[in-house]
C-alpha positions, -999 to 999 in steps of 0.1 A, spaced: 39 -68 48 28 -104 52 33 -119 87 58 -145 90 50 -179 106 73 -170 135 55 -138 141 22 -158 142 37 -182 166 50 -157 190 17 -137 188 -4 -168 196 17 -179 226 13 -144 242 -25 -153 247 -28 -190 250 -10 -223 245 -9 -233 208 -17 -268 195 6 -284 168 -3 -316 151 27 -336 139 21 -358 108 45 -382 93 39 -389 56 59 -421 58 32 -437 80 4 -439 54 -5 -434 17 -8 -398 6 -46 -396 4 -48 -407 41 -21 -384 51 -39 -354 35 -71 -365 51 -55 -366 85 -40 -331 80 -72 -317 69 -90 -333 99 -65 -317 122 -67 -282 105 -104 -283 106 -107 -293 143 -84 -269 161 -47 -274 151 -28 -240 150 1 -254 131 6 -286 111 41 -300 114 51 -324 87 80 -348 88 97 -377 107 129 -395 116 134 -412 82 119 -417 47 114 -453 37 87 -443 10 90 -415 -15 59 -396 0 72 -367 17 73 -341 -11 41 -351 -28 21 -353 6 35 -319 17 24 -302 -15 -11 -318 -13 -14 -307 23 -3 -272 17 -28 -268 -11 -55 -283 11 -55 -263 43 -51 -226 53 -34 -236 86 4 -229 85 24 -259 73 59 -262 88 84 -288 79 98 -310 107 131 -322 91 145 -357 99 171 -354 72 184 -326 50 163 -337 21 131 -327 40 131 -293 23 105 -280 -1 90 -249 -14 55 -264 -6 55 -253 30 52 -220 49 83 -225 71 108 -251 84 119 -258 120 157 -259 113 165 -283 141 198 -283 159 198 -312 183 215 -295 212 210 -326 235 232 -347 211 269 -350 208 265 -363 173 280 -337 149 257 -347 121 227 -337 143 244 -305 156 255 -291 122 259 -316 95 224 -320 83 218 -283 87 247 -274 64 234 -298 38 200 -283 41 210 -246 40 214 -242 2 180 -260 -5 163 -237 21 178 -206 4 168 -219 -30 132 -226 -19 129 -191 -3 116 -210 28 112 -192 61 137 -209 85 131 -209 122 162 -220 142 151 -244 167 170 -260 197 158 -295 197 162 -314 230 155 -352 232 143 -363 266 143 -399 280 108 -413 279 110 -449 292 118 -467 259 141 -462 229 123 -440 203 129 -437 166 146 -404 169 170 -417 196 179 -446 175 182 -428 142 202 -398 156 225 -420 177 219 -397 206 218 -401 243 186 -383 256 186 -360 286 176 -380 317 139 -375 326 146 -368 362 173 -342 356 156 -308 349 188 -289 356 204 -305 326 175 -296 304 177 -261 316 214 -258 307 208 -271 272 178 -248 266 198 -218 278 227 -227 255 204 -230 226 188 -196 233 221 -179 238 233 -194 205 204 -175 189 179 -202 184 143 -189 183 124 -218 197 131 -246 221 115 -280 212 116 -306 240 106 -341 227 101 -374 243 100 -389 208 75 -407 187 57 -435 206 71 -424 239 61 -444 269 55 -412 289 54 -375 283 81 -350 296 74 -342 332 57 -311 343 86 -303 367 111 -303 337 88 -283 315 83 -257 343 120 -255 350 129 -248 313 100 -225 307 111 -203 337 146 -201 324 142 -191 289 129 -162 270 119 -179 237 88 -200 230 89 -236 243 74 -264 223 68 -298 240 58 -331 224 61 -369 227 40 -393 247 10 -369 251 -21 -389 245 -51 -370 259 -65 -335 268 -56 -339 304 -19 -345 298 -18 -317 272 -34 -292 297 -11 -302 326 20 -295 304 5 -263 291 -1 -251 327 35 -261 335 47 -235 310 47 -249 275 38 -224 248 29 -251 222 20 -287 226 26 -313 199 7 -346 194 14 -370 166 13 -409 173 -20 -407 191 -37 -389 161 -23 -414 136 -35 -443 157 -68 -428 164 -78 -403 137 -108 -391 157 -118 -355 151 -132 -353 185 -99 -359 201 -83 -331 182 -112 -308 192 -108 -319 229 -71 -313 230 -75 -279 213 -102 -269 238 -82 -280 267 -52 -259 256 -74 -228 250 -87 -231 286 -53 -242 302 -41 -206 310 -76 -193 320 
């Protein structure tokens, strides 16, 4: 039987911290998006996460299909809205924004997406998504009309992560947001990691291998970088972050 993406994720994080590259097809023409995805896949990314907070240009589905056809690395959808569902991916992180009190982010978009996920036969990975304050208003904070968890309150983060786990969500994703001024603190990452029994994904504001390794050592099972790759596009940076994460638990 073919291994699921979730089985691959859990198998990987038992041995080392995984590296996820987040790519937003709305940021660039399709050929540039596919080029960036291929660069990430060829230089150490374990997962390609495709999506964003909104869709101004009609690029998502075409770019996703082209990426899926171009790489062997698992391609996972990061849905900003219900329409980010496609058969041209290996799985979808079905996000429930547990840090929000906006019903559309808690259940509304998920209900709209569910029939499309079933029709596509897409592997769905229930994910408790937690937005953490990062020093500035990010796209996801504005678009979701959500108040982020205070950066200096790890106890609040722990309570939200536990609630998501007890509700049956199979991943916890803590995010400072695209273009965050600073990443989530190692103190908060460690507190959440110690409390939960499911894999912990951490992203937002991570700009270099040192920050990535510090957060990995604090307990993150997967590190996500996005904006820094779109701004830089240097394969050496991808390799350096991937190498730092491989060594972080040694």
